[in-house]
KOLVOTI-931875 format. One line per field, with one value per residue (C-alpha): residue number from 1; residue in three letters; x, y, z. Coordinates in nm, 4 decimals. Example, Ala and Ser with C-alpha at 12.3 -4.5 7.8 and 13.67 -1.06 7.14 Angstrom:
<pts>
mifi = 1  2;
torpa = Ala  Ser;
xx = 1.2300  1.3670;
yy = -0.4500  -0.1060;
zz = 0.7800  0.7140;
</pts>
This chain:
<pts>
mifi = 1  2  3  4  5  6  7  8  9  10  11  12  13  14  15  16  17  18  19  20  21  22  23  24  25  26  27  28  29  30  31  32  33  34  35  36  37  38  39  40  41  42  43  44  45  46  47  48  49  50  51  52  53  54  55  56  57  58  59  60  61  62  63  64  65  66  67  68  69  70  71  72  73  74  75  76  77  78  79  80  81  82  83  84  85  86  87  88  89  90  91  92  93  94  95  96  97  98  99  100  101  102  103  104  105  106  107  108  109  110  111  112  113  114  115  116  117  118  119  120  121  122  123  124  125  126  127  128  129  130  131  132  133  134  135  136  137  138  139  140  141  142  143  144  145  146  147  148  149  150  151  152  153  154  155  156  157  158  159  160  161  162  163  164  165  166  167  168  169  170  171  172  173  174  175  176  177  178  179  180  181  182  183  184  185  186  187  188  189  190  191  192  193  194  195  196  197  198  199  200  201  202  203  204  205  206  207  208  209  210  211  212  213  214  215  216  217  218  219  220  221  222  223  224  225  226  227  228  229  230  231  232  233  234  235  236  237  238  239  240  241  242  243  244  245  246  247  248  249  250  251  252  253  254  255  256  257  258  259  260  261  262  263  264  265  266  267  268  269  270  271  272  273  274  275  276  277  278  279  280  281  282  283  284  285  286  287  288  289  290  291;
torpa = Met  Ser  Arg  Ala  Leu  Pro  Lys  Tyr  Asn  Lys  Arg  Arg  Val  Gly  Leu  Ala  Gly  Gly  Ala  Ala  Ala  Val  Ala  Leu  Thr  Gly  Ala  Val  Ile  Ala  Gly  Thr  Ala  Leu  Ala  Gly  Glu  Ser  Ser  Glu  Gly  Gly  Gly  Ala  Asp  Ala  Arg  Pro  Leu  Ala  Gly  Pro  Gly  Thr  Val  Ser  Cys  Pro  Asp  Val  Ala  Ser  Arg  Leu  Pro  Ala  Ile  Pro  Ala  Ser  Ala  Gln  Ala  Glu  Val  Asp  Arg  Asn  Leu  Ala  Leu  Leu  Asp  Gln  Gln  Ile  Thr  Glu  Ala  Asn  Lys  Arg  Leu  Val  Asp  Thr  Val  Gly  Gln  Gly  Gly  Pro  Asn  Phe  Val  Gln  Asn  Ala  Ile  Leu  Gly  Pro  Leu  Glu  Asp  Lys  Arg  Val  Ala  Thr  Val  Asn  Arg  Ile  Ala  Thr  Ala  Ile  Gly  Arg  Thr  Ala  Asp  Arg  Pro  Ala  Gly  Leu  Asp  Ser  Leu  Ala  Ala  Cys  Ser  Leu  Asp  Ala  Gln  Gly  Asp  Pro  Ala  Ala  Pro  Gly  Gln  Glu  Glu  Thr  Gly  Gly  Thr  Glu  Thr  Ser  Ala  Pro  Pro  Ala  Gly  Asp  Val  Gly  Gly  Asp  Ala  Gly  Ala  Gly  Gly  Gly  Asp  Ala  Gly  Ala  Gly  Gln  Asp  Gly  Asp  Ala  Ser  Gly  Val  Gly  Thr  Ile  Ser  Cys  Pro  Asp  Val  Ala  Pro  Gln  Leu  Pro  Ala  Ile  Pro  Ala  Ser  Ala  Gln  Ala  Glu  Val  Asp  Arg  Asn  Leu  Ala  Leu  Leu  Asp  Gln  Gln  Ile  Thr  Glu  Ala  Asn  Lys  Arg  Leu  Val  Asp  Thr  Val  Gly  Gln  Gly  Gly  Pro  Asn  Phe  Val  Gln  Asn  Ala  Ile  Leu  Gly  Pro  Leu  Glu  Asp  Lys  Arg  Val  Ala  Thr  Val  Asn  Arg  Ile  Ala  Thr  Ala  Ile  Gly  Arg  Thr  Ala  Asp  Arg  Pro  Ala  Gly  Leu  Asp  Ser  Leu  Ala  Ala  Cys  Thr  Leu  Thr  Lys;
xx = 0.0080  0.3017  0.4314  0.0665  0.0220  0.3334  0.2553  -0.1040  -0.0146  0.2338  -0.0482  -0.2886  -0.0369  0.0352  -0.3119  -0.3908  -0.0684  -0.1836  -0.5601  -0.3700  -0.1651  -0.5140  -0.6455  -0.3449  -0.2980  -0.6845  -0.6572  -0.3643  -0.5162  -0.8366  -0.6442  -0.4852  -0.8157  -0.9584  -0.6890  -0.6486  -1.0097  -1.0346  -0.7018  -0.8351  -1.1617  -0.9874  -0.7775  -1.0714  -1.2545  -0.9594  -0.7818  -0.8148  -0.9676  -0.7621  -0.7900  -0.9293  -0.6481  -0.5938  -0.6096  -0.2774  -0.2700  0.0143  0.0395  -0.0690  0.0571  0.4301  0.4185  0.2273  0.4227  0.4356  0.0555  -0.0797  -0.2045  -0.5113  -0.5591  -0.4211  -0.7522  -0.9197  -0.6211  -0.6114  -1.0042  -0.9371  -0.6409  -0.8368  -1.0939  -0.8652  -0.7899  -1.1537  -1.1953  -0.9342  -1.0802  -1.3990  -1.2774  -1.1167  -1.4166  -1.5706  -1.3208  -1.4031  -1.8066  -1.8193  -1.5753  -1.7306  -1.9720  -1.9276  -1.7441  -1.3529  -1.3115  -1.5232  -1.2276  -1.1322  -1.4718  -1.6707  -1.4018  -1.0520  -1.2283  -1.4632  -1.2048  -0.9838  -1.2810  -1.3450  -0.9458  -0.9296  -1.1946  -1.0566  -0.6929  -0.8535  -1.0118  -0.6795  -0.4920  -0.7632  -0.7453  -0.3519  -0.4028  -0.6076  -0.3208  0.0166  0.0826  -0.1407  0.0236  0.0204  0.0264  -0.1793  -0.4244  -0.1369  -0.1904  -0.5419  -0.5036  -0.4876  -0.3958  -0.4644  -0.2067  -0.3332  -0.3286  -0.3694  -0.3521  -0.5689  -0.6554  -0.5291  -0.5633  -0.9378  -1.0472  -1.1034  -1.1464  -1.4966  -1.7514  -2.1170  -2.2325  -2.0315  -2.1891  -1.9631  -1.8739  -1.6182  -1.2857  -1.2025  -1.2270  -1.5771  -1.8368  -2.0751  -1.7970  -1.7683  -1.9661  -1.8692  -1.8958  -2.1996  -2.0664  -2.2314  -2.5752  -2.8331  -3.1266  -3.3236  -3.5304  -3.3229  -3.5925  -3.4149  -3.6730  -3.4732  -3.7694  -3.7716  -3.4395  -3.4914  -3.2278  -2.9794  -3.1248  -2.8108  -2.8640  -2.7140  -2.3913  -2.3801  -2.6177  -2.5210  -2.1784  -2.0641  -1.9316  -1.6415  -1.2802  -1.1357  -0.8341  -1.0612  -1.3227  -1.1303  -1.0674  -1.4682  -1.5851  -1.3779  -1.5028  -1.8791  -1.8105  -1.6617  -1.9970  -2.1972  -1.9694  -2.0175  -2.4081  -2.3854  -2.1715  -2.3869  -2.6704  -2.4946  -2.4049  -2.7899  -2.8365  -2.5556  -2.6291  -2.9660  -3.0474  -2.7131  -2.6665  -2.8874  -3.1169  -2.9345  -2.6911  -2.7922  -2.7452  -2.4164  -2.2798  -2.3818  -2.5464  -2.2860  -1.9557  -2.1098  -2.1488  -1.7923  -1.6822  -1.9224  -1.7492  -1.4204  -1.4766  -1.7111  -1.4079  -1.2034  -1.4285  -1.4709  -1.0898  -1.0646  -1.2600  -1.1291  -0.7582  -0.8396  -1.2185  -1.4575  -1.4461  -1.8029  -1.9467  -2.2013  -2.0987  -2.0812  -2.4701  -2.5174  -2.2986  -2.6031  -2.8142  -3.1317  -3.2626  -3.5763  -3.8101;
yy = 0.0293  0.2435  0.1843  0.2195  0.5819  0.7017  0.5947  0.6951  1.0537  1.0585  0.9411  1.2051  1.4907  1.3633  1.3996  1.7465  1.8800  1.7411  1.8971  2.2412  2.2188  2.1282  2.4362  2.6826  2.5672  2.6275  2.9924  3.0512  2.9305  3.1119  3.4230  3.4453  3.3820  3.6609  3.9041  3.8139  3.8562  4.1946  4.3144  4.2099  4.4224  4.6708  4.6979  4.7180  4.9683  5.1796  5.1856  5.5139  5.5572  5.7255  6.0970  6.3179  6.4598  6.8263  7.0075  7.1405  7.4309  7.5777  7.9542  8.2290  8.5209  8.4180  8.3627  8.7321  8.9957  9.3365  9.4751  9.7999  10.0239  10.0081  9.6094  9.5867  9.5770  9.3359  9.1090  9.1118  9.0334  8.7007  8.6025  8.5677  8.4297  8.1682  8.0922  8.0687  7.8062  7.5921  7.6310  7.4862  7.2483  7.1163  7.1567  6.9350  6.6784  6.6379  6.6346  6.4057  6.1188  5.8013  5.9023  5.8356  5.6067  5.5658  5.8688  6.0994  6.3635  6.4009  6.4420  6.5894  6.8479  6.8458  6.9158  7.1408  7.3388  7.3459  7.5198  7.7827  7.8559  7.9012  8.1215  8.3328  8.3409  8.4565  8.7700  8.8228  8.7815  9.0193  9.2894  9.3014  9.3101  9.6198  9.8494  9.6289  9.2898  9.0537  8.7483  8.4450  8.0484  8.1337  7.8411  7.6065  7.6998  7.5998  7.1913  7.1012  6.7825  6.5590  6.5783  6.2255  6.1717  5.7850  5.5101  5.6241  5.3759  5.5700  5.9232  5.9811  5.8665  5.4953  5.4117  5.5736  5.3384  5.3610  5.5368  5.7620  6.0876  6.2909  6.3658  6.2708  6.4266  6.7796  6.8863  6.7331  6.9481  6.8423  6.5841  6.7597  6.7699  7.1124  7.2575  7.0033  6.6741  6.3919  6.5114  6.4874  6.6336  6.8989  6.7052  6.4017  6.1763  5.8399  5.8204  5.7886  5.8446  6.1964  6.3575  6.6555  6.8618  7.1450  7.5029  7.7906  8.1520  8.2046  8.4008  8.4693  8.6999  8.8967  8.9736  9.2910  9.2983  9.0664  9.2100  8.9786  8.9197  8.7781  8.5686  8.2574  8.2493  8.3549  8.0732  7.7991  7.9396  7.9744  7.5889  7.4751  7.6492  7.4308  7.1235  7.1704  7.1875  6.8349  6.7121  6.8133  6.6355  6.3260  6.3540  6.3734  6.0661  5.9109  5.9868  5.9003  5.7730  5.8689  6.1374  6.3288  6.5752  6.8480  6.6309  6.8017  7.1643  7.1012  6.8370  6.9520  7.2712  7.4591  7.3389  7.3977  7.7425  7.7730  7.6381  7.8951  8.1889  8.0828  8.0669  8.3818  8.5314  8.4197  8.5407  8.8899  8.8809  8.8181  9.0917  9.3218  9.3391  9.5245  9.6782  9.7546  9.4757  9.3253  9.3486  9.1713  8.7994  8.6374  8.6920  8.4478  8.1630  7.9973  7.7139  7.5591  7.2361  7.2105  6.9178;
zz = -0.0170  0.0527  -0.2508  -0.4547  -0.2955  -0.4539  -0.8327  -0.7473  -0.6608  -0.9626  -1.2060  -1.0470  -1.0678  -1.4342  -1.4895  -1.3337  -1.5633  -1.8499  -1.8169  -1.7281  -2.0239  -2.2186  -2.1000  -2.1226  -2.4812  -2.5579  -2.3800  -2.5994  -2.9239  -2.8264  -2.7460  -3.0365  -3.2177  -3.0654  -3.1292  -3.4843  -3.5351  -3.3340  -3.5215  -3.8556  -3.7859  -3.6215  -3.9335  -4.1723  -3.9747  -3.8931  -4.2712  -4.4010  -4.7401  -5.0170  -5.0146  -5.3149  -5.3786  -5.4878  -5.8231  -5.9666  -6.2492  -6.4231  -6.2812  -6.5165  -6.3352  -6.3555  -6.7244  -6.8404  -7.0142  -6.8480  -6.7902  -6.9256  -6.6365  -6.8223  -6.8341  -6.4428  -6.2730  -6.5393  -6.5223  -6.1229  -6.1525  -6.3809  -6.1589  -5.8860  -6.0656  -6.1758  -5.8148  -5.7084  -5.9990  -5.8547  -5.5004  -5.6416  -5.8253  -5.4659  -5.3197  -5.5668  -5.5369  -5.1592  -5.2353  -5.4852  -5.3211  -5.4284  -5.7137  -6.0793  -6.3158  -6.3955  -6.5485  -6.3454  -6.2120  -6.5748  -6.7202  -6.4340  -6.2884  -6.4539  -6.7969  -6.7407  -6.5094  -6.8158  -7.0159  -6.7573  -6.7550  -7.1667  -7.1039  -6.8417  -6.9828  -7.3033  -7.1042  -6.9945  -7.3216  -7.4357  -7.1673  -7.2158  -7.6011  -7.6000  -7.5536  -7.5945  -7.7699  -7.6864  -7.5260  -7.6965  -7.5912  -7.2730  -7.3564  -7.3040  -6.9247  -6.8874  -6.8117  -6.4913  -6.3192  -6.0185  -5.7583  -5.5724  -5.2273  -5.0417  -5.2876  -5.5769  -5.8697  -6.1456  -6.3050  -6.2967  -5.9415  -6.0870  -5.7292  -5.7305  -5.8153  -5.9555  -6.2830  -6.4717  -6.4488  -6.6221  -6.9981  -7.2557  -7.2484  -7.2478  -7.6319  -7.6748  -7.5339  -7.2865  -7.2131  -6.8603  -6.5685  -6.4950  -6.1459  -6.0986  -6.2510  -6.1225  -6.1298  -6.3674  -6.4588  -6.6386  -6.8669  -6.8283  -6.6819  -6.7898  -7.0877  -7.4081  -7.6416  -7.4825  -7.4383  -7.6027  -7.8110  -7.6976  -7.8022  -7.8601  -7.9731  -8.3375  -8.3067  -8.6706  -8.7612  -8.4685  -8.5919  -8.7535  -9.1135  -9.0798  -9.2043  -9.4341  -9.2535  -8.9901  -9.2056  -9.2017  -8.8101  -8.7695  -8.9972  -8.8050  -8.4777  -8.6146  -8.7157  -8.3752  -8.2186  -8.4560  -8.3352  -7.9497  -8.0085  -8.2034  -7.9548  -7.6529  -7.8073  -7.8619  -7.4795  -7.4119  -7.5759  -7.4610  -7.0686  -7.0556  -6.7210  -6.5532  -6.2555  -6.0325  -6.0642  -6.2247  -6.4510  -6.7776  -6.6360  -6.4825  -6.6905  -7.0609  -7.0746  -6.8004  -6.9830  -7.3317  -7.1982  -7.1184  -7.4362  -7.6116  -7.4433  -7.5299  -7.8698  -7.9410  -7.7478  -8.0204  -8.2781  -8.1152  -8.0882  -8.4561  -8.5681  -8.2844  -8.4623  -8.7594  -8.6692  -8.3686  -8.1411  -8.1232  -7.7616  -7.5954  -7.7533  -7.4278  -7.3691  -7.6599  -7.4732  -7.2772  -7.4141  -7.3122  -7.3152  -7.5585  -7.5271;
</pts>
């Protein structure tokens, strides 16, 4: 009996130790599993989304020649407008995160911004050109780019999901979703049979006598106005059912007006080189949707 007790005690200790080891192992496994689950879940929740980035544009002021005193106020006003346009584009980047298709930022923000800048730098060039040599090549400073932050998909904000609400690349009228790209609207109820047509004031009858030296340039820009309307009407059809309640105004009519402002300014400038520059052509830029 005295010999059995030690053996029994030894066996009991061994069983107790084994149970403790199993319990400890289970605790370690459970703890590891919980830690992994917590880490994975926390990581997923805590991972920051890629930032929308910021709009970067060439500096126009540093590329200007000496500015005549008579043009200084108008130039300053338009330089301030260029800054305001960039500020609004950056706000638009933030407000539309998650909207649009793979080319949303290019078509809805950068494209319309370029159109606005073209019109603005043309006004600067015209103001200087009234009393000094008109600066050439300012249009080349109109295009902007996206300085991406975080982990963006590609130029054009390809990580944004959903319906593409913007238009074709800059140069195609209506190919921008202007200040409110990503909205869809006026008269755009998704019914392909009733998209309507774009109606714009006719510029040609409003022009004065055109100097022979300006005729070719004027004709070229009048043809461009017609092309812009044709492309806007095509955009109406191609985007049926896209965007929000203001899509047509913001993605088609607004960008079209910006393009027309730039085009009629070129017409006025061409005539103004050898005759009186026609005034008020900007009032013919806005278009409407006719059902």
